[in-house]
N, CA, C and O of each residue as an XYZ file, in Angstrom:
688
protein
N      -9.143     -3.954     -1.572
C      -8.458     -4.018     -3.293
C      -6.667     -3.807     -3.090
O      -6.044     -2.993     -2.409
N      -6.291     -4.688     -3.812
C      -4.843     -4.355     -3.966
C      -4.814     -3.678     -4.924
O      -5.660     -3.586     -5.814
N      -3.082     -2.751     -4.724
C      -3.105     -1.804     -5.411
C      -1.484     -1.877     -6.203
O      -0.791     -0.933     -6.583
N      -1.268     -3.029     -6.260
C       0.172     -3.504     -6.463
C       0.529     -3.151     -7.451
O       1.623     -2.599     -7.329
N       0.034     -3.178     -8.840
C      -0.115     -2.520    -10.285
C       0.639     -1.203    -10.122
O       1.717     -0.835    -10.589
N      -0.659     -0.319     -8.946
C      -0.458      1.019     -8.798
C       0.826      1.059     -8.292
O       1.595      1.513     -9.139
N       1.392      0.754     -7.209
C       2.829      1.252     -6.822
C       3.780      0.269     -7.099
O       4.626     -0.026     -6.255
N       3.715     -0.444     -8.551
C       4.497     -0.397     -8.887
C       4.635      0.324    -10.205
O       5.744      0.646    -10.633
N       3.664      0.544    -10.763
C       3.771      1.839    -11.628
C       4.967      3.212    -11.555
O       5.863      3.744    -12.210
N       4.092      3.322    -10.018
C       4.766      4.366     -9.362
C       6.449      4.339     -9.008
O       7.231      5.253     -8.744
N       6.620      2.922     -9.124
C       8.307      2.945     -9.094
C       8.757      2.400    -10.101
O       9.977      2.284     -9.986
N       8.217      1.832    -11.451
C       8.812      2.030    -12.782
C       8.907      4.112    -13.160
O       9.754      4.566    -13.929
N       7.845      5.032    -12.410
C       8.356      6.224    -12.921
C       9.286      6.956    -12.168
O       9.952      7.864    -12.666
N       9.377      6.564    -10.838
C      10.686      6.884     -9.994
C      11.828      6.331    -10.965
O      12.637      7.110    -11.468
N      11.853      5.281    -11.153
C      13.248      4.585    -11.605
C      13.472      5.722    -13.015
O      14.505      6.303    -13.348
N      12.267      5.763    -13.578
C      12.734      6.516    -14.842
C      13.158      7.843    -14.351
O      14.229      8.047    -14.921
N      12.879      8.872    -13.580
C      12.907      9.940    -13.314
C      14.479      9.807    -12.756
O      15.102     10.849    -12.961
N      15.192      8.857    -12.156
C      16.264      9.016    -11.428
C      17.116      8.332    -12.247
O      18.216      8.165    -11.721
N      16.999      7.854    -13.398
C      17.953      7.062    -14.657
C      17.842      5.646    -14.561
O      18.592      4.946    -15.240
N      17.073      5.182    -13.868
C      17.014      4.287    -13.989
C      18.277      3.496    -12.374
O      18.869      2.419    -12.450
N      18.319      4.416    -11.208
C      19.211      3.869    -10.707
C      18.659      3.545     -9.497
O      17.960      4.497     -9.151
N      18.629      2.571     -8.596
C      17.618      2.316     -8.042
C      18.151      3.022     -6.296
O      17.263      2.996     -5.443
N      19.334      3.513     -5.936
C      19.859      3.935     -4.888
C      19.395      5.363     -5.006
O      18.656      5.801     -4.125
N      19.777      6.167     -6.062
C      18.412      7.222     -6.450
C      17.562      7.324     -6.257
O      17.415      8.136     -5.343
N      16.587      6.881     -6.654
C      15.382      6.395     -5.782
C      15.399      6.518     -4.119
O      15.070      7.459     -3.398
N      15.946      5.107     -3.778
C      16.195      5.266     -2.094
C      16.477      6.482     -1.873
O      15.779      6.929     -0.963
N      17.532      7.571     -2.505
C      18.223      8.778     -1.917
C      17.574     10.071     -2.561
O      18.143     11.159     -2.471
N      16.371      9.917     -3.208
C      15.732     10.923     -3.862
C      15.905     12.186     -2.889
O      15.973     11.800     -1.722
N      15.995     13.557     -3.017
C      16.112     14.528     -2.240
C      14.581     15.320     -2.231
O      14.148     15.989     -1.293
N      13.983     15.092     -3.353
C      12.660     15.684     -3.698
C      11.346     15.556     -3.034
O      10.367     15.363     -3.754
N      11.151     15.666     -1.353
C      10.271     15.667     -0.240
C       8.983     16.103     -1.139
O       7.924     15.528     -0.887
N       9.005     16.981     -2.062
C       7.896     17.797     -2.393
C       6.970     17.192     -3.167
O       5.787     17.377     -3.455
N       7.875     16.373     -3.442
C       7.180     15.394     -4.775
C       5.794     14.468     -4.492
O       5.942     13.385     -3.926
N       4.680     14.836     -4.825
C       3.531     14.100     -4.922
C       3.289     12.150     -4.649
O       2.368     11.427     -4.269
N       4.921     11.938     -5.175
C       4.966     10.442     -5.287
C       6.169     10.216     -4.425
O       6.877      9.249     -4.706
N       6.434     10.839     -3.600
C       7.453     10.408     -2.310
C       8.096      9.558     -1.632
O       9.165      8.967     -1.488
N       6.270      9.823     -0.987
C       6.155      8.591      0.100
C       6.089      7.284     -0.545
O       6.459      6.260      0.030
N       5.653      7.302     -1.652
C       5.441      6.278     -2.610
C       6.099      5.198     -3.071
O       5.713      4.060     -3.336
N       8.224      6.261     -3.182
C       8.429      6.050     -4.099
C       9.201      4.484     -3.939
O       9.411      3.713     -4.876
N       9.527      4.270     -2.605
C       9.501      2.588     -2.567
C       8.917      1.925     -1.734
O       9.482      1.256     -0.868
N       7.574      2.038     -1.908
C       5.972      0.936     -1.558
C       6.585      0.445     -2.791
O       5.597      1.031     -3.233
N       7.230     -0.049     -3.822
C       7.143     -0.982     -5.237
C       8.081     -1.831     -4.284
O       7.743     -3.015     -4.263
N       9.297     -1.495     -3.401
C       9.842     -3.054     -3.129
C       9.637     -3.822     -1.840
O      10.386     -4.677     -1.367
N       7.986     -3.171     -1.139
C       7.795     -3.525     -0.285
C       5.911     -4.375     -0.753
O       5.299     -5.265     -0.162
N       5.643     -3.801     -1.662
C       4.415     -4.282     -1.981
C       4.261     -5.558     -2.643
O       5.143     -5.931     -3.418
N       2.998     -6.439     -2.372
C       3.218     -7.620     -2.649
C       3.781     -8.711     -2.413
O       3.764     -9.634     -3.226
N       4.556     -8.795     -0.896
C       5.532     -9.198     -0.643
C       4.260    -10.647      0.018
O       3.045    -10.613     -0.176
N       4.999    -11.749      0.767
C       4.152    -12.529      1.350
C       3.533    -11.807      3.062
O       2.742    -12.254      3.892
N       4.204    -10.766      3.014
C       3.790     -9.974      4.264
C       2.541     -9.230      4.251
O       2.349     -8.430      5.167
N       1.756     -9.365      3.439
C       0.486     -8.344      3.404
C       1.407     -6.777      2.384
O       1.186     -5.577      2.551
N       1.961     -7.141      1.834
C       2.519     -5.792      1.771
C       3.737     -4.471      2.462
O       4.251     -3.441      2.027
N       3.777     -5.382      3.955
C       5.055     -5.161      5.044
C       6.203     -5.601      3.945
O       6.096     -6.047      2.803
N       7.612     -5.216      4.959
C       8.843     -5.787      4.672
C       9.050     -6.783      5.031
O       8.553     -7.173      6.088
N       9.888     -7.586      4.258
C      10.823     -9.021      4.367
C      11.749     -8.688      4.070
O      11.946     -8.184      2.965
N      12.802     -8.884      5.114
C      13.719     -8.095      5.044
C      15.058     -9.406      4.347
O      16.267     -9.252      4.172
N      13.935    -10.942      4.035
C      14.976    -11.884      3.577
C      14.911    -11.567      1.974
O      15.632    -12.207      1.209
N      14.079    -10.623      1.526
C      13.597    -10.881      0.048
C      15.027     -9.414     -0.318
O      15.613     -9.446     -1.400
N      15.301     -8.506      0.532
C      16.315     -7.376      0.086
C      17.450     -8.024      0.506
O      18.387     -7.235      0.629
N      17.735     -9.221      0.786
C      19.453     -9.404      1.389
C      19.653     -8.687      2.596
O      20.730     -8.917      3.148
N      18.761     -7.736      3.246
C      18.993     -7.134      4.329
C      18.755     -8.556      5.758
O      19.084     -8.450      6.939
N      18.398     -9.206      5.387
C      18.203    -10.293      6.407
C      18.862     -9.925      7.751
O      18.148     -9.702      8.729
N      20.321     -9.852      7.833
C      21.628     -9.621      8.873
C      21.763     -8.202      8.499
O      22.910     -7.785      8.336
N      20.688     -7.327      8.322
C      21.121     -5.783      8.107
C      21.770     -5.313      9.956
O      22.018     -4.126     10.168
N      21.992     -6.463     11.229
C      22.672     -6.449     12.340
C      24.335     -6.569     12.391
O      24.616     -7.016     11.279
N      25.015     -6.470     12.799
C      25.702     -7.031     12.125
C      25.988     -8.607     13.394
O      25.745     -8.584     14.600
N      26.382     -9.446     12.830
C      26.907    -10.656     14.096
C      27.565    -10.460     15.033
O      28.695    -10.061     14.754
N      27.389    -10.548     15.863
C      28.657    -10.472     17.251
C      29.604    -11.188     17.181
O      29.380    -12.391     17.318
N      31.032    -10.735     16.942
C      32.011    -11.472     17.039
C      32.460    -11.447     15.845
O      33.522    -12.007     15.574
N      31.747    -10.810     14.940
C      31.853    -10.717     13.358
C      33.316     -9.792     13.472
O      33.414     -8.735     14.095
N      34.476    -10.506     12.667
C      35.554     -9.671     12.441
C      35.627     -8.157     11.921
O      35.186     -8.162     10.772
N      36.075     -6.630     12.371
C      36.074     -5.999     11.946
C      36.482     -6.123     10.892
O      37.089     -7.146     10.576
N      36.169     -4.642      9.637
C      36.813     -4.779      8.592
C      37.771     -3.084      8.740
O      37.894     -2.453      9.790
N      38.224     -2.755      7.633
C      39.433     -1.757      7.814
C      38.760     -0.584      8.556
O      39.397     -0.041      9.459
N      37.067      0.007      8.130
C      36.694      1.174      8.860
C      35.569      0.743     10.067
O      34.510      1.194     10.504
N      36.422     -0.356     10.312
C      35.782     -0.449     11.759
C      34.147     -0.938     12.176
O      33.623     -0.691     13.263
N      33.459     -1.726     10.981
C      32.489     -2.322     11.156
C      32.724     -3.484     10.893
O      33.707     -3.760     10.205
N      31.788     -4.561     11.429
C      31.935     -5.983     10.996
C      32.495     -6.868      9.541
O      33.310     -7.766      9.328
N      31.250     -5.788      8.465
C      31.263     -5.975      7.230
C      32.474     -5.737      6.404
O      32.909     -6.593      5.634
N      32.992     -4.617      6.560
C      34.567     -4.633      6.031
C      34.399     -2.834      5.215
O      35.309     -2.085      4.861
N      32.711     -2.598      5.131
C      32.631     -2.292      3.526
C      32.201     -0.704      4.239
O      31.308     -0.610      5.081
N      32.872      0.296      3.820
C      32.455      1.687      3.902
C      31.078      2.035      3.992
O      30.895      3.250      4.072
N      30.431      1.588      4.000
C      29.155      2.004      3.898
C      29.098      1.453      5.325
O      27.902      1.615      5.567
N      29.433      1.109      6.017
C      28.604     -0.108      7.330
C      27.559     -0.766      7.119
O      26.826     -0.933      8.093
N      27.137     -1.364      5.768
C      26.009     -1.919      5.562
C      26.696     -3.104      5.247
O      27.793     -2.945      4.711
N      26.134     -4.799      5.547
C      26.943     -5.595      5.813
C      26.549     -6.171      4.642
O      27.276     -7.106      4.309
N      25.029     -5.767      3.401
C      24.478     -5.893      2.821
C      24.628     -5.442      1.698
O      23.835     -5.667      0.784
N      25.813     -4.636      1.571
C      26.691     -3.942      0.423
C      26.354     -2.551      0.664
O      26.755     -2.050      1.715
N      25.450     -1.616     -0.423
C      25.612     -0.466     -0.835
C      24.450      0.080     -0.204
O      24.449      1.311     -0.224
N      23.616     -0.363      0.262
C      22.529     -0.050      0.765
C      22.921      1.160      2.257
O      23.409      0.671      3.276
N      22.569      3.039      2.160
C      23.267      3.461      3.333
C      21.812      3.353      3.436
O      21.379      3.617      2.314
N      20.835      3.092      4.239
C      19.233      3.177      4.740
C      19.052      1.642      5.109
O      18.036      1.180      4.590
N      19.632      0.910      5.722
C      19.399     -0.908      6.040
C      17.675     -0.692      6.439
O      16.674     -0.983      5.784
N      17.842      0.009      7.932
C      16.744      0.279      8.347
C      15.106      0.505      7.683
O      14.087     -0.105      8.006
N      15.222      1.299      6.935
C      14.770      2.028      6.570
C      13.311      1.854      5.872
O      12.404      2.685      5.832
N      13.347      0.265      5.222
C      12.267     -0.378      4.612
C      11.485     -0.714      5.723
O      10.311     -0.867      5.386
N      11.675     -0.882      6.873
C      10.678     -1.638      7.517
C       9.258     -0.179      8.281
O       8.111     -0.165      8.728
N      10.536      0.913      7.946
C       9.361      2.071      8.783
C       8.327      2.692      7.604
O       7.181      3.074      7.839
N       8.960      2.706      6.333
C       8.201      2.838      5.207
C       7.212      2.428      4.776
O       6.431      2.982      4.003
N       7.147      1.099      5.388
C       5.864      0.192      5.226
C       4.787      0.437      5.964
O       3.624      0.337      5.572
N       5.135      0.748      6.997
C       4.359      1.215      8.319
C       3.719      2.935      7.659
O       2.550      3.320      7.643
N       4.826      3.595      7.232
C       4.035      5.260      7.158
C       4.160      5.294      5.681
O       4.678      6.250      5.105
N       3.747      4.382      5.141
C       2.616      5.087      4.021
C       1.564      5.774      4.174
O       0.807      5.397      5.069
N       1.161      7.028      3.341
C      -0.543      7.573      3.114
C      -1.932      6.829      3.489
O      -2.607      6.052      2.814
N      -2.065      7.171      4.375
C      -3.666      6.472      4.308
C      -4.522      6.542      2.950
O      -5.415      5.732      2.701
N      -4.201      7.468      2.202
C      -4.987      7.822      0.537
C      -4.257      6.262      0.122
O      -3.390      5.532      0.602
N      -5.156      6.259     -1.036
C      -4.834      5.460     -2.472
C      -3.329      5.418     -2.934
O      -2.733      6.190     -2.184
N      -2.832      5.104     -3.443
C      -2.119      5.622     -4.723
C      -2.585      6.125     -5.787
O      -1.715      6.722     -6.421
N      -3.393      6.135     -6.161
C      -4.082      6.270     -7.484
C      -4.486      7.775     -7.475
O      -4.342      8.564     -8.409
N      -5.177      8.102     -5.876
C      -4.948      9.518     -5.652
C      -3.533     10.500     -6.077
O      -3.456     11.460     -6.844
N      -2.469      9.816     -5.229
C      -1.371     10.512     -5.664
C      -1.084     10.606     -7.038
O      -0.494     11.641     -7.347
N      -1.333      9.818     -7.952
C      -0.955      9.642     -9.048
C      -1.577     10.903     -9.371
O      -0.842     11.780     -9.824
N      -3.009     11.186     -9.189
C      -3.959     12.239    -10.167
C      -3.542     13.301     -9.889
O      -3.345     14.183    -10.725
N      -3.306     13.426     -8.522
C      -2.935     15.294     -7.653
C      -0.973     15.102     -8.510
O      -0.451     16.188     -8.759
N      -0.429     14.288     -8.734
C       1.039     14.087     -9.331
C       0.396     14.714    -11.240
O       0.839     15.666    -11.882
N      -0.286     14.118    -11.482
C      -0.288     14.371    -13.000
C      -1.182     15.656    -13.174
O      -1.276     16.025    -14.345
N      -1.729     16.267    -12.417
C      -2.653     17.856    -12.465
C      -1.452     18.519    -12.139
O      -1.285     19.550    -12.790
N      -0.628     18.262    -11.387
C       0.515     19.177    -10.961
C       1.871     19.532    -12.344
O       2.484     20.551    -12.663
N       1.871     18.104    -12.850
C       2.454     18.147    -13.837
C       2.007     18.397    -14.873
O       2.872     18.707    -15.692
N       0.135     18.416    -15.552
C      -0.293     19.514    -16.113
C      -0.490     20.829    -16.218
O      -1.102     21.565    -16.992
N       0.420     21.007    -14.899
C       0.013     23.056    -14.676
C      -1.056     23.412    -14.229
O      -1.530     24.523    -14.468
N      -1.717     22.381    -13.380
C      -2.872     22.334    -12.758
C      -3.889     22.303    -13.350
O      -4.930     22.493    -12.722
N      -3.927     22.025    -14.920
C      -4.975     21.804    -16.013
C      -5.611     20.860    -15.899
O      -4.893     19.966    -16.345
N      -6.929     20.250    -15.444
C      -7.507     18.814    -15.307
C      -7.794     18.662    -17.434
O      -7.788     17.762    -18.274
N      -7.910     19.498    -17.413
C      -8.038     19.287    -19.019
C      -7.160     18.832    -19.711
O      -7.552     17.868    -20.370
N      -5.843     19.173    -19.904
C      -4.573     18.951    -20.155
C      -3.884     17.058    -19.428
O      -3.011     16.298    -19.849
N      -4.702     16.996    -18.399
C      -4.538     15.712    -18.046
C      -5.273     14.808    -18.790
O      -4.767     13.717    -19.054
N      -6.157     15.029    -19.093
C      -7.546     13.712    -19.862
C      -6.573     13.721    -21.902
O      -6.769     12.869    -22.769
N      -5.706     14.867    -22.011
C      -5.085     15.147    -23.362
C      -4.010     14.673    -23.458
O      -3.277     14.748    -24.444
N      -3.630     13.731    -21.694
C      -1.706     14.115    -22.119
C      -1.755     12.716    -23.250
O      -2.401     11.680    -23.405
N      -0.674     13.428    -23.858
C      -0.193     12.191    -24.967
C       1.423     11.867    -24.349
O       2.427     12.424    -24.793
N       1.426     10.965    -23.365
C       2.620     10.618    -22.848
C       2.282      9.191    -22.495
O       2.637      8.695    -21.425
N       1.832      8.765    -23.090
C       1.101      7.324    -23.271
C       2.493      6.327    -23.159
O       2.809      5.619    -22.204
N       3.213      6.510    -24.453
C       4.644      5.350    -23.926
C       5.722      6.008    -23.454
O       6.778      5.390    -23.595
N       5.807      7.282    -22.834
C       7.115      7.683    -21.862
C       6.615      7.951    -20.616
O       7.368      8.729    -20.029
N       5.399      7.548    -19.784
C       5.030      8.083    -19.071
C       4.489      6.627    -17.959
O       3.371      6.255    -18.316
N       4.937      5.950    -16.986
C       4.765      4.505    -16.186
C       3.049      5.206    -15.687
O       2.028      4.536    -15.839
N       3.040      6.427    -15.182
C       1.249      6.593    -14.648
C       0.202      7.141    -15.207
O      -0.873      7.513    -14.737
N       1.056      7.156    -17.272
C      -0.157      7.246    -17.937
C      -1.446      6.822    -17.727
O      -2.318      7.689    -17.678
N      -1.935      4.934    -17.506
C      -2.794      4.940    -17.042
C      -3.402      4.593    -15.913
O      -4.244      3.710    -15.748
N      -2.897      5.387    -15.083
C      -3.851      5.765    -14.075
C      -3.790      7.267    -13.618
O      -3.552      7.580    -12.451
N      -4.023      8.171    -14.621
C      -3.909      9.832    -14.761
C      -5.225     10.029    -13.988
O      -5.127     10.684    -12.950
N      -6.717      9.461    -14.406
C      -7.850      9.809    -13.400
C      -7.751     10.021    -12.599
O      -8.257     10.997    -12.046
N      -6.793      8.926    -11.951
C      -6.928      8.420    -10.261
C      -8.254      7.131    -10.293
O      -9.186      7.231     -9.497
N      -8.223      6.572    -10.772
C      -9.096      4.941    -10.646
C      -8.395      3.926    -11.518
O      -7.904      4.092    -12.634
N      -8.437      3.152    -10.986
C      -7.751      1.650    -12.146
C      -8.137      2.163    -13.464
O      -8.856      3.060    -13.904
N      -7.529      1.427    -13.828
C      -7.471      1.458    -15.472
C      -8.603      0.775    -15.862
O      -9.320      1.249    -16.743
N      -8.890     -0.379    -15.275
C     -10.031     -1.114    -15.524
C     -11.265     -0.877    -14.897
O     -12.093     -1.721    -15.240
N     -11.870      0.289    -13.791
C     -12.624      0.680    -13.660
C     -13.005      2.264    -14.893
O     -14.081      2.657    -15.344
N     -12.249      2.550    -14.992
C     -12.078      3.777    -15.805
C     -12.892      3.053    -17.270
O     -13.756      3.684    -17.880
N     -12.587      2.092    -17.551
C     -12.454      1.111    -18.565
C     -14.126      0.845    -18.554
O     -14.735      0.828    -19.624
N     -14.757      0.656    -17.386
C     -15.928      0.541    -17.246
C     -16.929      1.495    -16.940
O     -18.119      1.284    -17.177
N     -16.502      2.532    -16.427
C     -17.245      3.560    -16.656
C     -17.402      4.396    -17.494
O     -18.334      5.195    -17.594
N     -16.249      4.229    -18.334
C     -16.753      5.011    -20.274
C     -17.464      4.420    -20.873
O     -18.348      5.022    -21.483
N     -17.357      2.773    -20.955
C     -18.483      2.247    -21.410
C     -19.739      2.341    -21.186
O     -20.670      2.426    -21.987
N     -19.727      2.316    -19.749
C     -21.015      2.399    -19.198
C     -21.926      3.986    -19.788
O     -23.085      4.204    -20.140
N     -20.826      4.741    -19.666
C     -21.777      6.122    -19.646
C     -21.782      6.326    -21.851
O     -22.600      6.978    -22.499
N     -20.600      5.521    -22.400
C     -20.397      6.231    -24.058
C     -20.993      5.097    -24.463
O     -20.871      5.025    -25.686
N     -21.710      3.969    -23.931
C     -22.781      2.770    -24.809
C     -23.692      3.053    -25.582
O     -23.636      4.259    -25.819
N     -24.783      2.410    -26.279
C     -25.596      2.977    -26.124
C     -26.871      2.495    -25.592
O     -27.139      1.300    -25.472
N     -27.976      3.868    -25.143
C     -28.904      3.219    -24.324
C     -29.934      3.716    -24.869
O     -29.870      4.714    -25.588
N     -31.554      2.784    -24.475
C     -32.310      3.227    -24.750
C     -33.406      4.496    -24.792
O     -33.869      5.280    -23.964
N     -33.561      4.244    -26.259
C     -34.837      5.784    -25.888
C     -35.649      5.712    -25.363
O     -36.062      4.553    -25.313
N     -36.365      6.582    -24.720
C     -37.242      6.968    -23.536
C     -38.185      8.201    -24.555
O     -37.817      9.241    -25.101
N     -39.225      7.662    -24.502
C     -40.369      8.828    -24.992
C     -41.331      9.049    -24.272
O     -41.875      8.103    -23.702
N     -41.819     10.433    -24.100
C     -43.000     10.244    -23.402
C     -44.133     10.316    -23.949
O     -44.186     10.840    -25.062
N     -45.171      9.888    -23.417
C     -45.963      8.674    -23.615
C     -46.142      7.748    -24.554
O     -47.196      7.421    -25.100
N     -44.846      7.256    -24.753
C     -44.728      5.445    -25.424
C     -44.764      4.950    -24.141
O     -44.282      5.380    -23.093
N     -45.589      3.716    -24.469
C     -45.042      2.610    -23.241
C     -43.973      1.930    -23.582
O     -43.847      1.453    -24.710
N     -42.884      1.785    -22.433
C     -41.586      1.080    -22.469
C     -41.262     -0.301    -22.711
O     -40.949     -0.729    -21.600
N     -41.153     -1.325    -23.628
C     -39.958     -2.317    -23.759
C     -39.138     -3.270    -22.591
O     -38.687     -2.680    -21.609
N     -39.088     -3.669    -22.624
C     -38.207     -4.499    -21.481
C     -38.212     -5.770    -22.305
O     -38.993     -6.708    -22.463
N     -36.612     -5.297    -22.922
C     -36.673     -6.821    -23.471
C     -35.012     -6.881    -23.567
O     -34.453     -7.904    -23.962
């Protein structure tokens, strides 16, 4: 099952957390965050490679300097101070590693744990969370896909047939 929408929601949340700056998401120092391992998965999810990183998508296709290219003032072939030919990305080789080191768990479970931690460990608070318009993770707060939650809720709260002992049941 594809969790591309879930991974994109995590990416949107991380961007909101870092003020909308993608570079800050990439350089995020909070390794204790429950979503830390998923923060860059939004970049690599949904590609033609089945979720693995495609360097051509990010402009990192020539992340390795071309032999014989003229060196810039900083001594690297591209001439920019970061040493990266594609610009300001300080971690050109990080995305393939991230695509290979994603946790084995589903991203919705990571969101569930994050939401419980956000609500002070109270599961009931997650259910009554009022951050619907402010949080990209709100729809995933129960640890399942929103479509699954709607189906289960409809089944549990929908009309039921009344079964009384001693009366024949009608199958209709």
